[in-house]
C-alpha positions as CSV (number, residue, x, y, z in Angstrom):
1,M,-82.0,-16.2,99.2
2,S,-83.2,-19.8,99.6
3,T,-81.4,-23.1,99.4
4,I,-83.0,-26.3,98.0
5,R,-82.1,-29.5,99.8
6,T,-83.5,-32.8,100.8
7,V,-83.9,-33.4,104.5
8,K,-85.4,-36.1,106.8
9,M,-89.1,-35.8,107.5
10,S,-88.2,-36.1,111.2
11,Q,-86.3,-32.8,110.9
12,V,-89.4,-30.9,109.8
13,R,-92.2,-29.7,112.1
14,R,-95.3,-27.7,111.5
15,N,-95.6,-24.1,112.5
16,P,-97.8,-23.8,115.6
17,N,-98.9,-20.4,114.3
18,Q,-100.0,-21.8,110.9
19,P,-103.1,-20.0,109.8
20,R,-104.8,-23.2,108.7
21,E,-106.1,-25.8,111.1
22,Y,-108.4,-27.8,108.9
23,F,-107.1,-30.0,106.1
24,N,-109.5,-32.0,103.9
25,E,-108.5,-35.7,104.2
26,E,-109.7,-36.6,100.7
27,A,-107.8,-33.7,99.1
28,L,-104.7,-34.8,101.0
29,K,-105.0,-38.3,99.6
30,E,-105.4,-36.9,96.1
31,L,-102.2,-34.8,96.6
32,A,-100.4,-37.8,98.0
33,A,-101.3,-39.9,95.0
34,S,-100.0,-37.1,92.7
35,I,-96.7,-36.9,94.6
36,E,-96.4,-40.7,94.5
37,N,-96.8,-40.6,90.7
38,Y,-94.9,-37.5,89.7
39,G,-92.8,-36.6,92.7
40,L,-92.8,-33.3,94.7
41,I,-92.7,-30.6,92.0
42,T,-92.4,-27.6,94.3
43,A,-90.3,-27.8,97.5
44,I,-91.9,-26.7,100.7
45,E,-90.6,-23.6,102.3
46,V,-89.0,-24.0,105.7
47,R,-86.8,-22.0,108.1
48,P,-84.1,-23.2,110.6
49,A,-85.6,-23.8,114.0
50,N,-84.5,-26.0,117.0
51,K,-81.9,-28.2,115.3
52,G,-84.4,-28.8,112.5
53,Y,-86.8,-26.9,110.3
54,E,-90.2,-25.2,110.7
55,I,-92.6,-25.0,107.8
56,V,-93.3,-21.6,106.5
57,S,-95.5,-22.7,103.6
58,G,-96.3,-26.1,102.2
59,E,-97.9,-28.0,105.1
60,R,-100.3,-29.9,102.8
61,R,-97.4,-31.3,100.8
62,W,-95.6,-32.2,104.1
63,R,-98.8,-34.0,105.3
64,A,-99.1,-35.8,102.0
65,H,-95.5,-37.1,102.5
66,Q,-96.6,-38.3,106.0
67,L,-99.5,-40.3,104.4
68,L,-97.0,-41.8,102.0
69,E,-94.6,-42.6,104.9
70,K,-91.8,-40.9,103.0
71,A,-88.5,-40.7,104.9
72,T,-87.3,-37.5,103.2
73,I,-88.8,-34.3,101.7
74,K,-87.5,-31.6,99.4
75,V,-87.3,-28.2,101.1
76,S,-86.4,-24.7,100.3
77,V,-84.6,-23.2,103.3
78,I,-85.2,-19.5,103.7
79,S,-83.7,-17.1,106.3
80,E,-87.0,-15.7,107.5
81,K,-86.6,-14.8,111.2
82,D,-89.6,-12.5,111.6
83,D,-92.5,-14.6,112.9
84,L,-95.2,-12.3,111.6
85,R,-93.6,-12.1,108.2
86,A,-93.3,-15.9,108.0
87,F,-96.9,-16.1,109.1
88,K,-97.9,-13.7,106.3
89,R,-96.0,-15.8,103.7
90,S,-98.0,-18.8,104.9
91,V,-101.3,-16.9,104.7
92,S,-100.4,-15.7,101.2
93,E,-99.9,-19.3,100.0
94,N,-103.2,-20.5,101.5
95,V,-105.6,-17.6,101.3
96,N,-106.9,-18.4,97.8
97,R,-107.2,-22.2,98.4
98,E,-110.8,-23.4,98.5
99,D,-110.1,-25.6,101.4
100,M,-108.9,-22.8,103.7
101,T,-111.9,-22.2,106.0
102,P,-113.4,-18.7,106.3
103,F,-112.5,-18.6,110.0
104,E,-108.8,-19.5,109.4
105,E,-108.7,-16.6,106.9
106,A,-110.5,-14.3,109.3
107,N,-108.3,-15.2,112.2
108,A,-105.2,-14.7,110.0
109,Y,-106.3,-11.2,109.1
110,Q,-107.1,-10.4,112.7
111,R,-103.7,-11.5,113.9
112,I,-102.0,-9.3,111.4
113,L,-104.2,-6.3,112.4
114,D,-103.3,-7.0,116.1
115,E,-99.6,-7.6,115.7
116,E,-98.3,-5.5,112.7
117,D,-97.6,-1.9,113.5
118,G,-99.8,0.4,111.4
119,A,-101.8,-2.5,109.8
120,T,-105.3,-1.6,108.6
121,E,-108.1,-3.4,106.8
122,K,-106.9,-1.6,103.7
123,S,-103.2,-2.7,104.1
124,V,-104.3,-6.3,104.8
125,A,-106.5,-6.3,101.7
126,A,-103.6,-5.0,99.6
127,D,-101.2,-7.6,101.0
128,F,-103.4,-10.5,99.8
129,G,-105.0,-9.1,96.7
130,K,-108.4,-8.7,98.3
131,T,-110.8,-5.8,98.5
132,V,-111.3,-4.0,101.8
133,A,-115.0,-5.1,101.7
134,Y,-113.9,-8.7,101.4
135,V,-111.6,-8.5,104.4
136,R,-114.2,-6.7,106.5
137,L,-116.8,-9.4,105.8
138,R,-114.3,-12.1,106.7
139,L,-113.5,-10.3,110.0
140,Q,-117.2,-10.0,110.8
141,L,-117.3,-13.8,111.0
142,L,-115.3,-13.6,114.3
143,N,-118.5,-12.1,115.9
144,L,-120.3,-15.5,115.5
145,R,-121.1,-17.7,118.4
146,L,-118.8,-20.6,118.8
147,E,-121.6,-23.0,117.8
148,F,-122.0,-21.2,114.5
149,Q,-118.3,-21.1,113.9
150,K,-118.2,-24.8,114.1
151,I,-121.2,-25.2,111.8
152,V,-119.7,-22.9,109.2
153,S,-116.3,-24.5,109.4
154,E,-117.9,-27.9,108.7
155,G,-119.6,-26.5,105.6
156,Q,-123.1,-26.8,106.9
157,I,-123.7,-23.0,106.3
158,G,-122.1,-20.9,103.6
159,T,-120.1,-17.7,104.2
160,Q,-122.8,-15.4,103.0
161,A,-125.3,-16.7,105.5
162,A,-122.7,-16.7,108.2
163,V,-121.9,-13.0,107.6
164,Q,-125.6,-12.2,107.9
165,I,-125.9,-14.2,111.2
166,A,-122.7,-12.5,112.6
167,Q,-124.4,-9.1,112.5
168,L,-127.0,-10.3,115.1
169,S,-126.5,-10.0,118.9
170,L,-125.2,-13.2,120.6
171,A,-128.7,-13.8,122.1
172,N,-130.4,-13.5,118.8
173,Q,-127.8,-15.7,117.2
174,G,-128.7,-18.3,119.8
175,A,-132.4,-17.9,119.0
176,L,-131.6,-18.5,115.3
177,L,-129.4,-21.4,116.2
178,G,-132.3,-23.2,117.8
179,K,-134.4,-22.8,114.6
180,F,-131.4,-24.1,112.5
181,T,-130.8,-27.2,114.7
182,R,-134.5,-28.1,114.4
183,G,-134.1,-28.2,110.6
184,E,-136.4,-25.4,109.9
185,F,-134.3,-23.9,107.1
186,E,-134.3,-25.4,103.6
187,S,-131.4,-23.5,102.2
188,D,-128.7,-20.9,102.8
189,N,-130.8,-18.4,101.0
190,Q,-133.6,-18.8,103.5
191,I,-131.2,-18.3,106.3
192,V,-129.8,-15.1,104.7
193,H,-133.3,-13.6,104.4
194,F,-134.4,-14.7,107.9
195,A,-131.2,-13.3,109.6
196,F,-131.6,-10.1,107.6
197,A,-135.2,-9.7,108.9
198,M,-134.0,-10.3,112.5
199,K,-131.2,-7.7,112.0
200,Q,-133.7,-5.1,110.8
201,Q,-136.0,-5.7,113.8
202,Q,-133.1,-5.9,116.2
203,D,-131.8,-2.5,115.1
204,Q,-135.1,-0.7,114.7
205,Q,-136.8,-2.1,117.8
206,V,-140.1,-1.6,116.1
207,L,-143.2,-1.7,118.3
208,M,-144.8,-5.0,117.5
209,I,-147.1,-5.6,120.4
210,T,-150.6,-4.1,119.9
211,E,-150.9,-3.2,123.5
212,D,-147.9,-1.0,123.3
213,L,-149.4,1.2,120.5
214,T,-151.3,4.4,120.9
215,E,-155.0,4.5,120.0
216,E,-154.1,6.3,116.7
217,Q,-151.4,3.7,115.9
218,Q,-153.8,0.9,116.5
219,K,-156.4,2.5,114.2
220,E,-153.8,2.9,111.5
221,R,-152.7,-0.7,111.9
222,A,-156.3,-2.0,111.7
223,A,-156.9,0.1,108.5
224,S,-153.7,-1.2,106.9
225,R,-154.7,-4.8,107.8
226,R,-158.2,-4.4,106.2
227,K,-156.7,-2.9,103.1
228,T,-154.0,-5.6,102.6
229,T,-156.4,-8.4,103.4
230,S,-159.0,-7.1,100.9
231,A,-156.3,-6.8,98.2
232,L,-155.1,-10.4,98.7
233,D,-158.7,-11.6,98.8
234,K,-159.3,-10.1,95.3
235,I,-156.3,-12.0,94.0
236,E,-158.3,-15.2,94.4
237,Q,-160.9,-13.7,92.0
238,V,-158.1,-13.0,89.5
239,R,-156.7,-16.5,89.9
240,A,-160.1,-18.0,89.1
241,L,-160.2,-16.0,85.9
242,L,-156.7,-17.1,85.0
243,D,-157.6,-20.7,85.6
244,E,-160.5,-20.3,83.2
245,I,-158.2,-18.9,80.5
246,A,-155.7,-21.7,81.1
247,A,-158.4,-24.3,80.6
248,T,-159.6,-22.7,77.3
249,D,-158.6,-24.4,74.0
250,Q,-155.7,-22.6,72.4
251,L,-157.4,-22.3,69.0
252,K,-160.6,-20.8,70.6
253,L,-158.4,-18.3,72.4
254,A,-156.8,-17.2,69.1
255,E,-160.3,-16.8,67.5
256,A,-161.7,-15.0,70.5
257,L,-158.9,-12.4,70.7
258,E,-159.0,-11.7,66.9
259,G,-155.4,-10.7,66.3
260,K,-154.8,-9.2,69.8
261,V,-153.1,-12.3,71.3
262,G,-149.8,-10.5,71.4
263,Q,-151.2,-7.6,73.4
264,R,-152.9,-9.9,75.8
265,L,-149.8,-11.9,76.3
266,E,-147.8,-8.7,77.2
267,Q,-150.6,-8.0,79.7
268,L,-150.1,-11.4,81.3
269,D,-146.3,-10.8,81.3
270,R,-146.9,-7.6,83.3
271,V,-149.2,-9.5,85.7
272,A,-146.5,-12.2,86.1
273,E,-143.9,-9.6,86.9
274,S,-146.1,-8.0,89.5
275,L,-146.9,-11.4,91.0
276,T,-143.1,-12.2,91.3
277,K,-142.5,-8.9,93.1
278,A,-145.5,-9.4,95.4
279,R,-144.5,-12.9,96.2
280,F,-141.0,-11.8,97.1
281,Q,-142.5,-9.2,99.5
282,L,-144.7,-11.8,101.1
283,K,-141.7,-14.1,101.6
284,Q,-139.9,-11.3,103.3
285,A,-142.9,-10.6,105.4
286,K,-143.1,-14.2,106.4
287,A,-139.4,-14.1,107.5
288,H,-140.2,-10.9,109.5
289,A,-143.2,-12.6,111.2
290,E,-141.2,-15.7,112.1
291,A,-138.2,-13.6,113.2
292,R,-140.4,-11.6,115.5
293,E,-141.5,-14.8,117.3
294,I,-138.0,-15.7,118.3
295,L,-136.3,-12.2,118.6
296,V,-134.6,-11.7,121.9
297,N,-135.1,-8.5,123.8
298,P,-132.0,-6.3,123.4
299,E,-131.7,-6.1,127.2
300,A,-131.8,-9.9,127.7
301,E,-128.5,-11.4,128.7
302,A,-126.9,-13.8,126.2
303,E,-126.3,-17.3,127.3
304,D,-122.8,-18.3,128.3
305,H,-120.9,-18.6,125.1
306,A,-118.6,-21.4,125.8
307,G,-121.2,-23.4,127.8
308,A,-123.7,-23.2,125.1
309,A,-121.2,-24.5,122.5
310,E,-120.8,-27.7,124.4
311,S,-124.6,-28.4,124.5
312,V,-125.3,-28.1,120.8
313,E,-126.7,-31.3,119.2
314,P,-125.1,-32.5,115.9
315,V,-127.0,-31.1,112.9
316,D,-127.3,-32.3,109.4
317,P,-126.0,-30.1,106.5
318,V,-128.5,-27.7,105.1
319,A,-129.4,-28.0,101.4
320,A,-127.4,-25.8,99.1
């Protein structure tokens, strides 16, 4: 049961265990304007605490009232005494909001796993209408270095890229961080591919240094290099032929092919498809080559996590 009443703003305080820490100021101003025009449509949920009330859900509406310098606010008083249960109610209200950061969500799930008897990733997913895979990916974000957590919270890197980075060792995250702060990534997609390449090399620990290879392995690598280089060199010959066709008058092309234009167009479509696949492979190869240059030896010690966080220079948002 709950009781709706109007109380003084001074009687209401935020929950220190609120799952959300970040509140978008522009969104709050928009909410405040809506409340000013139409009033508070849904009362915030509170519970009795220390001669006043503690917010269970509705902190955004309460903050909007503060912006409007309202003296009172409409509340729904519930008799929720269980801290964890109250916390879960708050998470439930916020978890599907776009302005709840991925880390607030991840930390909320982790708290439930830590404090609720018998809680599992499956039960947490069921509580909030998520898939187990979704919850697991959010939890992986907690493996990020503090520097990256800040960057992701500020929206400079998307969640997909963050999850990929989180799978790297702390030392390799630090190496990637240096590349990011130098502005060497043009998009989140580029970060995803680069981090994936680093992860593969980190896990496989492939022998990359020629001096470490046996004589037989060196011969195999040399043969592979010659074959690949030869194939790519021949592509330049094909490109010259295509440039020649591209420069030919369209009417003359139709006359020269004598009714087989369709067949030749299908041929070029197949070439274009193969080119797209080959280009993708080379882009991945480029990511692997660059990742190899900064990959940290698994035995190397990671830098001090907290200390490194303080030394990071401000970075500009990456292009979406």
